[in-house]
ZASEZA-628820 format. One record per residue (C-alpha): x, y, z. Coordinates in Angstrom, 2 decimals. Example, Ala and Ser with C-alpha at 12.3 -4.5 7.8 and 13.67 -1.06 7.14 Angstrom:
% ZASEZA-628820
@east->12.30; north->-4.50; up->7.80
@east->13.67; north->-1.06; up->7.14
END
This chain:
% ZASEZA-628820
@east->148.82; north->33.17; up->78.31
@east->152.03; north->35.21; up->77.97
@east->151.90; north->38.97; up->77.32
@east->153.16; north->38.42; up->73.75
@east->150.45; north->35.83; up->73.08
@east->147.85; north->38.19; up->74.50
@east->149.00; north->41.00; up->72.22
@east->148.82; north->38.64; up->69.24
@east->145.21; north->37.58; up->69.81
@east->144.16; north->41.16; up->70.55
@east->145.63; north->42.32; up->67.25
@east->143.56; north->39.87; up->65.20
@east->140.35; north->41.08; up->63.57
@east->137.09; north->40.43; up->65.41
@east->133.41; north->41.18; up->64.81
@east->131.43; north->43.85; up->66.63
@east->127.65; north->44.10; up->66.33
@east->124.79; north->46.17; up->67.70
@east->121.12; north->45.23; up->68.05
@east->119.26; north->48.45; up->67.26
@east->116.06; north->48.65; up->69.28
@east->114.34; north->51.07; up->71.64
@east->114.89; north->50.75; up->75.38
@east->111.21; north->49.90; up->75.81
@east->111.29; north->47.02; up->73.32
@east->113.45; north->44.60; up->75.29
@east->111.86; north->41.20; up->75.76
@east->112.40; north->41.14; up->79.52
@east->109.85; north->43.94; up->79.90
@east->107.46; north->42.76; up->77.20
@east->103.71; north->43.01; up->77.65
@east->100.85; north->43.36; up->75.18
@east->99.82; north->46.59; up->76.88
@east->103.28; north->48.13; up->76.51
@east->103.43; north->47.00; up->72.88
@east->100.36; north->49.11; up->72.17
@east->102.13; north->52.13; up->73.67
@east->105.32; north->51.98; up->71.60
@east->104.44; north->54.93; up->69.36
@east->103.59; north->57.05; up->72.39
@east->106.75; north->56.36; up->74.39
@east->109.84; north->58.54; up->74.22
@east->112.15; north->57.45; up->71.41
@east->115.84; north->57.44; up->72.34
@east->117.20; north->54.96; up->69.81
@east->118.48; north->57.48; up->67.27
@east->120.49; north->59.58; up->69.70
@east->121.92; north->56.50; up->71.40
@east->122.85; north->54.78; up->68.15
@east->124.54; north->57.90; up->66.80
@east->126.39; north->58.19; up->70.09
@east->127.75; north->54.68; up->69.55
@east->128.56; north->55.44; up->65.90
@east->130.55; north->58.49; up->67.00
@east->132.50; north->56.37; up->69.49
@east->133.29; north->53.87; up->66.74
@east->134.30; north->56.63; up->64.32
@east->136.85; north->57.94; up->66.81
@east->138.36; north->54.45; up->66.90
@east->138.13; north->54.11; up->63.09
@east->135.97; north->51.03; up->63.58
@east->132.95; north->49.71; up->61.71
@east->130.40; north->47.20; up->62.97
@east->127.29; north->45.25; up->61.98
@east->124.03; north->46.95; up->62.99
@east->121.11; north->44.51; up->63.30
@east->118.19; north->46.93; up->62.96
@east->114.51; north->46.40; up->63.69
@east->112.26; north->47.16; up->60.72
@east->109.98; north->49.05; up->63.13
@east->112.88; north->51.35; up->64.04
@east->113.99; north->51.74; up->60.41
@east->110.52; north->52.89; up->59.36
@east->110.51; north->55.62; up->62.01
@east->114.18; north->56.62; up->61.68
@east->115.09; north->56.09; up->58.02
@east->117.88; north->58.70; up->58.08
@east->119.56; north->56.80; up->60.92
@east->119.78; north->53.68; up->58.76
@east->121.09; north->55.66; up->55.80
@east->123.69; north->57.43; up->57.96
@east->125.01; north->54.16; up->59.38
@east->125.33; north->52.77; up->55.86
@east->127.08; north->55.95; up->54.69
@east->129.61; north->55.54; up->57.50
@east->130.50; north->52.08; up->56.21
@east->128.69; north->49.93; up->58.77
@east->127.01; north->46.69; up->57.70
@east->123.20; north->46.87; up->57.86
@east->121.54; north->43.62; up->58.91
@east->118.09; north->42.55; up->60.12
@east->116.85; north->42.18; up->63.70
@east->113.37; north->41.31; up->62.46
@east->110.51; north->43.78; up->62.27
@east->108.74; north->44.18; up->65.61
@east->111.02; north->42.42; up->68.13
@east->108.70; north->39.44; up->68.33
@east->110.44; north->36.40; up->69.80
@east->110.74; north->33.56; up->67.29
@east->109.46; north->31.26; up->70.03
@east->106.16; north->33.19; up->69.95
@east->105.74; north->33.12; up->66.16
@east->104.34; north->30.65; up->63.68
@east->106.43; north->29.76; up->60.65
@east->104.22; north->32.01; up->58.53
@east->104.54; north->34.91; up->60.98
@east->108.31; north->34.51; up->61.06
@east->108.61; north->34.52; up->57.28
@east->106.54; north->37.68; up->57.00
@east->108.55; north->39.33; up->59.78
@east->112.01; north->38.71; up->58.32
@east->110.84; north->39.45; up->54.76
@east->109.29; north->42.75; up->55.79
@east->112.36; north->43.94; up->57.71
@east->114.74; north->42.91; up->54.93
@east->112.78; north->44.84; up->52.31
@east->112.61; north->47.97; up->54.48
@east->116.35; north->47.98; up->55.10
@east->117.29; north->47.22; up->51.50
@east->114.97; north->49.93; up->50.18
@east->116.60; north->52.47; up->52.50
@east->120.23; north->51.60; up->51.78
@east->120.12; north->50.23; up->48.24
@east->122.30; north->47.37; up->49.49
@east->121.52; north->43.71; up->50.05
@east->120.92; north->42.58; up->53.61
@east->122.70; north->39.30; up->54.29
@east->122.59; north->38.88; up->58.08
@east->119.90; north->38.22; up->60.68
@east->119.80; north->38.07; up->64.46
@east->116.63; north->37.04; up->66.27
@east->115.32; north->39.19; up->69.12
@east->116.76; north->37.86; up->72.39
@east->118.60; north->35.08; up->70.50
@east->115.27; north->33.24; up->70.30
@east->116.27; north->30.62; up->67.75
@east->116.51; north->27.67; up->70.10
@east->116.23; north->23.90; up->69.86
@east->112.45; north->24.30; up->69.52
@east->112.63; north->26.91; up->66.77
@east->115.27; north->25.50; up->64.44
@east->112.51; north->25.46; up->61.80
@east->113.40; north->29.15; up->61.34
@east->116.80; north->28.40; up->59.78
@east->115.63; north->27.06; up->56.38
@east->113.17; north->29.96; up->56.16
@east->116.09; north->32.36; up->56.51
@east->117.77; north->30.61; up->53.58
@east->114.61; north->30.81; up->51.48
@east->114.27; north->34.53; up->52.23
@east->117.78; north->35.28; up->50.98
@east->119.82; north->35.53; up->54.17
@east->123.40; north->34.23; up->54.09
@east->124.07; north->34.09; up->57.81
@east->122.35; north->33.96; up->61.17
@east->123.71; north->35.15; up->64.53
@east->120.91; north->33.95; up->66.81
@east->122.11; north->30.71; up->68.37
@east->123.73; north->31.28; up->71.75
@east->125.44; north->28.01; up->72.82
@east->124.68; north->28.48; up->76.54
@east->122.10; north->27.45; up->79.10
@east->119.85; north->30.40; up->80.02
@east->116.31; north->30.83; up->81.31
@east->115.21; north->32.90; up->78.27
@east->117.29; north->31.61; up->75.34
@east->120.22; north->29.41; up->74.38
@east->121.05; north->26.11; up->72.75
@east->123.41; north->24.21; up->75.07
@east->125.87; north->22.03; up->73.21
@east->125.59; north->23.94; up->69.93
@east->128.76; north->24.63; up->67.94
@east->130.30; north->27.75; up->69.56
@east->132.32; north->28.81; up->66.49
@east->131.37; north->30.32; up->63.13
@east->130.31; north->27.45; up->60.91
@east->127.98; north->26.31; up->58.13
@east->124.67; north->24.70; up->59.12
@east->122.91; north->22.39; up->56.71
@east->119.17; north->22.99; up->56.25
@east->116.65; north->21.43; up->53.88
@east->116.60; north->24.75; up->51.97
@east->120.39; north->25.02; up->51.66
@east->123.38; north->26.05; up->53.70
@east->123.42; north->28.89; up->56.20
@east->126.36; north->30.37; up->58.05
@east->125.89; north->30.50; up->61.82
@east->127.78; north->33.21; up->63.74
@east->127.32; north->32.54; up->67.48
@east->128.12; north->35.19; up->70.09
@east->131.38; north->34.38; up->71.85
@east->131.44; north->32.08; up->74.88
@east->134.18; north->30.74; up->77.13
@east->134.52; north->27.09; up->78.18
@east->134.84; north->26.86; up->81.95
@east->134.92; north->23.24; up->83.05
@east->131.78; north->21.54; up->81.68
@east->130.00; north->24.86; up->81.09
@east->130.05; north->27.56; up->78.42
@east->130.00; north->31.05; up->79.93
@east->128.69; north->34.04; up->77.92
@east->131.30; north->36.77; up->77.41
@east->130.09; north->38.36; up->74.17
@east->128.38; north->41.51; up->75.42
@east->125.07; north->42.79; up->76.67
@east->124.61; north->42.31; up->80.40
@east->127.76; north->40.17; up->80.55
@east->129.81; north->43.08; up->79.20
@east->128.47; north->45.24; up->82.04
@east->128.67; north->42.55; up->84.74
@east->132.32; north->41.48; up->84.65
@east->135.08; north->43.91; up->85.64
@east->136.67; north->45.00; up->82.36
@east->140.12; north->43.63; up->83.24
@east->138.58; north->40.19; up->83.83
@east->136.47; north->40.39; up->80.68
@east->139.54; north->41.24; up->78.60
@east->141.32; north->38.13; up->79.92
@east->138.25; north->36.04; up->79.07
@east->138.14; north->37.45; up->75.54
@east->141.83; north->36.78; up->75.01
@east->141.31; north->33.17; up->76.07
@east->138.45; north->32.78; up->73.57
@east->140.44; north->34.40; up->70.76
@east->143.48; north->32.21; up->71.51
@east->141.60; north->29.31; up->69.88
@east->142.05; north->31.01; up->66.51
@east->138.45; north->32.13; up->66.04
@east->137.23; north->35.73; up->65.82
@east->135.33; north->37.20; up->68.73
@east->131.66; north->37.90; up->68.02
@east->130.63; north->40.78; up->70.30
@east->127.31; north->42.60; up->70.65
@east->125.59; north->45.44; up->72.49
@east->122.46; north->47.63; up->72.32
@east->122.25; north->51.42; up->71.90
@east->120.22; north->51.73; up->75.12
@east->123.20; north->50.34; up->77.05
@east->124.94; north->53.70; up->76.50
@east->122.01; north->55.55; up->78.05
@east->122.00; north->55.48; up->81.88
@east->119.34; north->58.23; up->81.92
@east->116.69; north->56.23; up->80.06
@east->113.22; north->56.05; up->81.66
@east->112.87; north->53.13; up->84.07
@east->110.38; north->50.38; up->83.28
@east->108.42; north->48.21; up->85.67
@east->109.47; north->44.57; up->85.73
@east->110.81; north->41.76; up->87.87
@east->113.87; north->42.36; up->90.03
@east->115.85; north->39.99; up->87.82
@east->114.85; north->41.86; up->84.65
@east->115.66; north->45.23; up->86.19
@east->119.05; north->43.96; up->87.38
@east->119.94; north->42.59; up->83.95
@east->118.80; north->45.68; up->82.11
@east->120.06; north->48.52; up->84.28
@east->123.25; north->47.09; up->85.79
@east->126.26; north->49.36; up->85.20
@east->124.75; north->51.29; up->82.30
@east->126.91; north->54.23; up->83.35
@east->130.04; north->52.17; up->82.65
@east->129.15; north->50.93; up->79.15
@east->130.47; north->53.82; up->77.07
@east->133.89; north->53.93; up->78.71
@east->134.22; north->50.14; up->78.54
@east->133.24; north->50.11; up->74.88
@east->135.81; north->52.81; up->74.13
@east->138.44; north->50.66; up->75.84
@east->137.30; north->47.51; up->74.04
@east->137.68; north->49.02; up->70.56
@east->141.11; north->50.30; up->71.59
@east->142.27; north->46.92; up->72.90
@east->140.89; north->44.82; up->70.02
@east->140.47; north->45.36; up->66.29
@east->136.86; north->45.07; up->65.11
@east->134.99; north->45.04; up->61.80
@east->131.52; north->44.02; up->60.56
@east->130.62; north->40.32; up->60.58
@east->130.41; north->40.35; up->56.80
@east->134.10; north->41.27; up->56.61
@east->135.42; north->39.12; up->59.45
@east->134.09; north->35.64; up->58.62
@east->136.01; north->34.49; up->55.56
@east->133.28; north->32.36; up->54.01
@east->130.63; north->35.06; up->54.36
@east->132.94; north->37.72; up->52.98
@east->133.74; north->35.60; up->49.92
@east->130.07; north->35.06; up->49.08
@east->129.19; north->38.72; up->49.58
@east->132.03; north->39.87; up->47.34
@east->130.92; north->37.48; up->44.61
@east->127.27; north->38.49; up->44.88
@east->128.02; north->42.20; up->45.00
@east->130.41; north->42.15; up->42.05
@east->128.75; north->39.66; up->39.73
@east->125.08; north->39.58; up->40.72
@east->125.05; north->35.92; up->39.74
@east->124.56; north->32.79; up->41.76
@east->127.47; north->31.44; up->43.74
@east->127.38; north->27.69; up->43.80
@east->129.81; north->25.01; up->44.89
@east->132.53; north->27.50; up->45.78
@east->134.92; north->26.06; up->48.35
@east->136.81; north->28.20; up->50.83
@east->139.05; north->27.47; up->53.77
@east->137.59; north->28.34; up->57.16
@east->139.28; north->27.40; up->60.41
@east->141.58; north->24.99; up->58.54
@east->138.60; north->22.99; up->57.26
@east->137.32; north->23.07; up->53.66
@east->133.67; north->24.01; up->53.72
@east->131.26; north->24.34; up->50.85
@east->130.12; north->27.94; up->50.69
@east->126.35; north->28.25; up->51.20
@east->124.40; north->28.52; up->47.98
@east->124.01; north->32.25; up->47.45
@east->121.46; north->31.71; up->44.71
@east->118.54; north->31.15; up->47.02
@east->115.41; north->29.39; up->45.86
@east->112.57; north->31.78; up->45.17
@east->110.41; north->32.47; up->48.22
@east->106.95; north->30.98; up->48.29
@east->104.28; north->33.58; up->47.68
@east->102.33; north->34.77; up->50.67
@east->98.80; north->36.11; up->50.54
@east->98.33; north->39.69; up->51.67
@east->98.30; north->39.95; up->55.44
@east->98.00; north->42.69; up->58.03
@east->100.44; north->40.88; up->60.38
@east->103.53; north->42.66; up->61.63
END
């Protein structure tokens, strides 16, 4: 890629997102015993998230914040402040339960509960969802129509890579519409790079901290050269090298703690090198639906928009009413 081509792809608009969760809620360190301790452990999510928001404000950049309902209940002013700053508020579920560990009923209650909490706090509709640890896989695709039924317009949970904890190898790596029996749903996969027969993760998280930044930037330019927006992600705890250490396997500790001290500087460089915005604003089809829903309040049906040079039917924004659920203490 020539320097002029590199500058061109870096000047395009890409999507930046953040999965808002406590450092002790990561799936790699999950245990039932630790789950019972959550309310007694030191909370660092608010200070870390505001630290990230300040970094983004200096770069005049907004992002999508996928927030746990559990966090939103305990830090309501954080959610309101992010919304006031112009960031998109989206759902990360309620209690960071992996979809692979949930029943269909549990999943529906989880995403409904988190959506209601976030919408009540911001007064705005929540359109996006990302599963904890990207846990919508080949075995849990049953979750996609439930998202449609519960009023979500897009999902960002399917990682088209091979990994020991998540991933759907061979899945479409670009933003696209997925057909479900409940209607259409936009899928917004984290960015990956094709290297020979493999797809290599480059979107963020541990990968953002693993690669030298100069190499990562070249990878990202190669992905963006295909004409698709980058879909990047990180967690607030990745800006916190002083967080309390948790007991876990050597692999989990390596993935979680590697180069935490470098994250903030790298993120500052990333938002300088590339232009970012919330997912809702970057993906044309999603933006069109959201504008229609926010301005008219009516159903959007059979609208056709151009996305990646292909005419796609916009997902039906008038979702079917959700089936009633009996009262439950789950969650």
